[in-house]
Structure formats: C-alpha cells, structure tokens
C-alpha positions as CSV (number, residue, x, y, z in Angstrom):
1,M,-17.8,-25.6,0.7
2,T,-15.2,-25.0,-2.0
3,K,-11.7,-24.0,-1.2
4,L,-12.4,-20.5,-2.4
5,S,-15.5,-20.2,-0.3
6,T,-13.6,-21.5,2.7
7,T,-10.9,-18.9,2.3
8,L,-13.3,-16.0,1.9
9,F,-15.3,-17.3,4.8
10,R,-12.2,-17.2,7.1
11,K,-11.2,-13.7,5.9
12,N,-14.4,-12.0,6.9
13,I,-14.5,-12.6,10.6
14,F,-16.0,-9.9,12.7
15,A,-16.2,-10.1,16.5
16,G,-16.2,-13.9,16.3
17,T,-19.1,-13.8,13.8
18,V,-18.9,-14.0,10.0
19,L,-21.1,-11.6,8.1
20,A,-21.7,-12.9,4.6
21,A,-20.8,-10.6,1.7
22,A,-24.0,-8.9,0.8
23,L,-25.6,-6.9,-2.0
24,F,-27.0,-3.4,-1.3
25,A,-30.8,-3.9,-1.4
26,A,-32.0,-2.2,-4.6
27,P,-34.5,0.1,-2.8
28,A,-31.9,1.2,-0.2
29,L,-28.9,1.9,-2.5
30,A,-28.8,5.7,-3.0
31,H,-27.0,5.7,-6.4
32,Q,-26.2,3.1,-9.1
33,T,-22.9,3.7,-10.9
34,F,-22.4,2.3,-14.4
35,L,-21.0,2.8,-17.8
36,W,-23.5,3.7,-20.6
37,P,-22.3,3.6,-24.2
38,A,-24.2,5.9,-26.7
39,K,-24.9,2.6,-28.5
40,F,-23.7,-0.9,-28.2
41,M,-22.9,-1.6,-31.9
42,W,-20.4,0.6,-33.7
43,D,-18.8,0.8,-37.1
44,T,-15.1,1.1,-37.8
45,G,-14.2,4.7,-37.9
46,D,-16.9,5.8,-35.5
47,K,-16.1,8.0,-32.6
48,V,-17.1,5.8,-29.7
49,E,-18.6,7.5,-26.7
50,V,-19.1,5.8,-23.3
51,A,-20.5,7.7,-20.3
52,L,-19.7,7.0,-16.7
53,T,-22.5,8.1,-14.4
54,S,-24.3,7.7,-11.1
55,A,-28.1,7.8,-11.0
56,L,-31.0,7.0,-8.7
57,A,-32.4,4.7,-11.4
58,F,-30.8,2.8,-14.3
59,P,-30.2,3.9,-17.1
60,K,-30.5,7.6,-16.3
61,L,-27.5,9.9,-16.6
62,E,-27.6,12.1,-13.5
63,F,-24.2,12.7,-11.8
64,G,-20.8,12.7,-13.5
65,P,-17.6,12.1,-11.5
66,G,-14.5,14.2,-12.0
67,K,-11.5,12.7,-13.8
68,D,-9.6,12.9,-10.5
69,R,-12.0,10.3,-9.1
70,I,-10.8,7.6,-11.5
71,A,-8.1,5.2,-10.4
72,F,-8.3,2.8,-13.4
73,S,-9.6,3.0,-17.0
74,S,-9.3,0.6,-19.9
75,A,-10.6,0.2,-23.4
76,V,-10.0,-3.0,-25.5
77,V,-11.6,-3.7,-28.9
78,G,-10.9,-6.9,-30.8
79,N,-8.0,-7.8,-28.5
80,T,-6.4,-4.4,-29.2
81,K,-5.8,-2.1,-26.3
82,I,-6.9,1.5,-27.0
83,D,-4.4,4.0,-25.6
84,T,-5.7,7.1,-27.3
85,F,-9.0,7.6,-25.5
86,T,-9.9,10.9,-23.8
87,L,-12.0,11.6,-20.7
88,A,-14.1,14.7,-20.6
89,E,-16.1,15.9,-17.6
90,N,-19.8,16.7,-17.9
91,K,-22.4,17.6,-15.2
92,T,-24.3,14.3,-15.7
93,Y,-21.5,12.0,-16.8
94,L,-17.8,11.5,-17.4
95,N,-17.3,10.8,-21.1
96,M,-14.8,8.4,-22.6
97,E,-14.2,8.9,-26.3
98,F,-12.0,7.1,-28.9
99,V,-12.0,6.3,-32.6
100,A,-12.9,2.7,-33.4
101,K,-10.0,1.5,-35.6
102,T,-10.3,-2.2,-34.8
103,S,-13.3,-4.6,-35.3
104,G,-14.5,-7.0,-32.7
105,F,-15.8,-7.4,-29.2
106,G,-15.0,-4.5,-26.9
107,V,-14.6,-4.2,-23.1
108,I,-14.6,-0.8,-21.5
109,A,-13.8,-0.6,-17.8
110,M,-13.3,2.1,-15.1
111,S,-12.8,1.9,-11.3
112,S,-12.9,4.7,-8.8
113,K,-10.4,5.7,-6.2
114,T,-11.1,4.7,-2.6
115,R,-13.4,7.1,-0.9
116,S,-13.9,7.1,2.9
117,G,-15.9,8.9,5.5
118,E,-18.2,8.5,8.5
119,I,-21.8,7.5,8.7
120,K,-23.6,9.6,11.4
121,P,-24.9,7.7,14.4
122,E,-28.5,8.4,13.4
123,D,-27.8,6.8,9.9
124,T,-25.7,3.8,11.0
125,E,-28.6,1.4,11.4
126,G,-29.8,2.1,7.8
127,Y,-26.3,1.8,6.4
128,L,-25.8,-1.5,8.2
129,G,-29.0,-2.7,6.6
130,E,-27.8,-1.5,3.2
131,I,-24.6,-3.5,3.4
132,G,-26.4,-6.6,4.6
133,A,-24.9,-6.8,8.1
134,S,-26.2,-9.8,10.1
135,D,-28.1,-9.3,13.3
136,A,-24.9,-10.3,15.2
137,G,-22.9,-7.8,13.3
138,R,-25.3,-5.0,14.0
139,K,-25.4,-5.9,17.7
140,A,-21.6,-5.9,17.9
141,F,-21.5,-2.3,16.5
142,N,-24.5,-1.1,18.5
143,D,-22.9,-2.4,21.7
144,L,-20.0,-0.1,21.3
145,P,-20.0,2.5,24.1
146,G,-21.5,5.9,23.4
147,S,-23.0,6.7,20.0
148,P,-20.0,6.4,17.6
149,A,-20.1,7.2,13.9
150,L,-19.5,4.2,11.6
151,N,-16.3,4.3,9.5
152,R,-16.8,3.2,5.9
153,S,-14.9,3.2,2.6
154,Y,-15.7,2.0,-0.9
155,N,-14.6,1.6,-4.5
156,K,-16.8,1.3,-7.5
157,H,-15.9,-0.9,-10.5
158,T,-17.8,-0.5,-13.8
159,K,-17.6,-2.3,-17.1
160,T,-19.6,-2.4,-20.4
161,F,-19.5,-4.6,-23.5
162,I,-19.7,-3.1,-27.0
163,C,-19.1,-4.3,-30.5
164,V,-17.4,-2.8,-33.5
165,D,-18.7,-4.2,-36.9
166,T,-19.0,-7.6,-35.3
167,C,-19.3,-9.2,-31.9
168,K,-17.2,-12.3,-32.8
169,G,-13.8,-10.8,-33.3
170,G,-11.1,-11.9,-30.8
171,A,-13.1,-14.9,-29.5
172,G,-11.9,-15.9,-26.1
173,E,-10.2,-12.6,-25.2
174,E,-13.5,-11.1,-23.9
175,Y,-13.6,-13.7,-21.1
176,K,-10.4,-12.4,-19.5
177,P,-10.7,-10.2,-16.4
178,V,-9.4,-6.6,-16.6
179,G,-8.0,-6.7,-13.1
180,Q,-10.8,-5.1,-11.0
181,K,-11.2,-6.4,-7.5
182,L,-14.8,-7.3,-8.2
183,E,-16.0,-7.8,-11.8
184,F,-18.3,-9.7,-14.2
185,V,-16.9,-11.5,-17.2
186,A,-18.7,-13.2,-20.1
187,A,-18.8,-17.0,-19.7
188,Q,-17.9,-19.2,-22.6
189,S,-20.8,-21.4,-21.9
190,G,-23.3,-19.1,-23.5
191,D,-24.2,-15.5,-24.4
192,R,-26.6,-15.3,-21.4
193,D,-24.0,-16.6,-19.0
194,F,-21.6,-14.4,-16.9
195,V,-19.1,-15.1,-14.1
196,L,-18.6,-13.0,-11.0
197,L,-15.0,-12.7,-10.0
198,L,-13.4,-11.5,-6.7
199,G,-9.7,-10.9,-7.1
200,G,-9.8,-12.8,-10.4
201,K,-11.4,-15.9,-8.9
202,P,-15.1,-17.1,-9.2
203,L,-17.2,-15.9,-6.3
204,A,-19.8,-18.4,-5.3
205,G,-23.1,-17.8,-3.4
206,Q,-23.0,-14.0,-4.0
207,D,-26.2,-11.9,-4.4
208,V,-26.6,-10.3,-7.8
209,V,-29.3,-8.0,-9.2
210,I,-30.2,-8.0,-12.9
211,Y,-31.7,-4.7,-14.1
212,G,-33.5,-3.9,-17.4
213,V,-34.1,-0.5,-18.8
214,A,-37.4,-0.3,-16.9
215,G,-35.2,0.1,-13.8
216,K,-36.7,-2.9,-11.9
217,G,-34.2,-5.4,-10.4
218,A,-34.5,-9.2,-10.3
219,A,-32.4,-10.9,-7.6
220,T,-30.3,-14.0,-8.2
221,V,-27.3,-15.7,-6.7
222,S,-24.0,-16.8,-8.3
223,D,-23.7,-20.6,-8.4
224,V,-20.7,-22.7,-7.1
225,N,-18.7,-21.6,-10.1
226,G,-19.6,-17.9,-9.8
227,L,-21.9,-18.3,-12.7
228,V,-24.9,-15.9,-13.2
229,Q,-27.4,-16.7,-15.9
230,I,-29.9,-14.3,-17.6
231,E,-33.4,-15.7,-18.0
232,A,-34.7,-16.2,-21.5
233,D,-37.5,-13.7,-21.0
234,H,-35.0,-10.8,-20.5
235,K,-34.5,-9.0,-23.8
236,G,-32.2,-6.3,-24.9
237,V,-30.1,-4.1,-22.5
238,A,-29.3,-5.3,-19.0
239,M,-27.1,-4.4,-16.1
240,L,-25.6,-6.8,-13.5
241,T,-24.6,-5.4,-10.1
242,A,-23.1,-6.9,-6.9
243,V,-21.4,-5.7,-3.8
244,W,-18.7,-7.4,-1.7
245,I,-18.2,-6.3,1.9
246,T,-14.8,-6.5,3.6
247,L,-15.4,-6.3,7.3
248,P,-13.2,-4.9,10.0
249,A,-11.4,-7.0,12.6
250,K,-13.2,-5.0,15.3
251,P,-16.6,-3.4,15.4
252,D,-15.1,0.2,15.4
253,G,-13.0,-0.5,12.3
254,V,-13.6,0.5,8.7
255,Y,-16.4,-1.3,6.7
256,H,-15.2,-1.4,3.1
257,S,-17.4,-2.2,0.1
258,D,-16.5,-3.0,-3.5
259,Y,-19.4,-2.4,-5.9
260,T,-19.4,-3.7,-9.5
261,A,-21.7,-3.1,-12.4
262,L,-21.7,-4.5,-16.0
263,T,-23.9,-3.1,-18.8
264,F,-24.5,-4.9,-22.1
265,K,-27.0,-5.7,-24.8
266,L,-27.8,-9.4,-24.9
267,A,-27.6,-9.7,-28.6
268,H,-24.1,-8.5,-28.5
269,T,-22.5,-10.6,-25.8
270,H,-21.0,-13.3,-28.0
C-alpha cells in the first residue's frame, strides 16, 4: 500500500470498519452533473459557450442550477486565465460564455456549494447502496435505535477540455489541477491517459466510469498512480466520473460525497 493509500485508509474509519471510497453505481445515480461545451474546437474570436447541467443520461441537458449554487468557476485557455466570462441561468443548463481571445488548450471548471439534507428512513438502504457502503457499514447504521434519517451532504466538481485554434498551445499547463477536491487531469503519458486527484494527489484504486454519448458506462479502476486509461476502441466524446465518500466518525454522523466529472473529445486532449 502506498503512503497516500495508507493515509486515506486511516482517515475513513467508521465504527471500527473502513468503508472504501466508492462510485455511485451508474443505474442507481439519479442525476449526472457535467459541463457540456457547444463544441470542443473553437476559433479565435468565437463566443465560447459551455453548459453546466444535470441529467438522467449523458449528454442530455435537463436541469440547470442557479448561479447561487456555484462555489467555484474557472476558465483558462492557452495558459491565460479568462476573467471576463458570464454565467446565465437557463431552465436546462447554466451557461458560461466568453470570447476566445487566446489560442490553445482550454480547461473549464465549476464546483457546487455544499448541499446537505436527510435521507428518509425508507430510502436509506438504497442510498447506502448508491454510495457503496460495505455490509459492516450498513449494519452499523441499521443498528442505530429507532428508524433515524440518514444525514448526508455533497459537492459536485465538473470540468471540460476544449481547444481554440489548436490543442497544443501551452503544453504542460493543462496537466495542472484547478484546485477541486476531486478532479481528473490530463496525463502527460498520452492523450488517452488521465489521472484522478484527491486533494491534488493521485488517488489509487478508485472506481471510475467512462461514458460515451450513447450513455452506457464502462467501469474501470485507477491504478497505483491514479492513472485511468481510455481503451482504443472508444472514439470521440467521453465523460469520466468518480465519487469519493468521506464517512462520519459515528454511524449517526454526516455522510459526505464529492462527485467529479470530466468531459472531452479524444482527438482534442493533447
């Protein structure tokens, strides 16, 4: 076990039992949240539009969050930070818009504010299944006296890669994290390679789902270096998703999840 893995292992103790960080099972997750650019390749002078949405199936645009739900937003193109973007609310998406004045590889990112609430007793078993709780973890919660609600909170972190004129400008800068708690970055080892980071450090052994525009997900796991590789038979647009669970010290505490999604077009990731 790596030093990072050991540290994470020790931080996620629950009633004497460690529940591994887990991915929401694709069929059970109610909504996928992601950034969806109007296109992935732009020209200098274009008005770039990127939609933040939640949907029952990728890549539909169904539910748009309000601007007040956003805790963090960032746009960088060709190593130049864009400070003049606007956010406009829409029923089916929140639209980020800016004029492309710089050529190169672009990284757009948004994270939501923390949202919390209770899961009703009749829904707790299904929710514990969605977050990948172990049998021991479920038993610890179910052994609580009475029929308590489950306290949960979550943040969603989204990112997309675009290109303006070329995908090669600012080589190396695209591999830097933007500072989200959980995020994917492009790996320098190849244009089908990505690294999953937790707190800016590679996250090993984490479940990841790779989606195509057909909406079907293929499960994989990050390797010892947090690396996730896209198979050669996957063409065009893709989305990577993962969820990290922070467990409470006691069964009646708050179960927190960080969800991350990255959208990109394979031909434009280098």
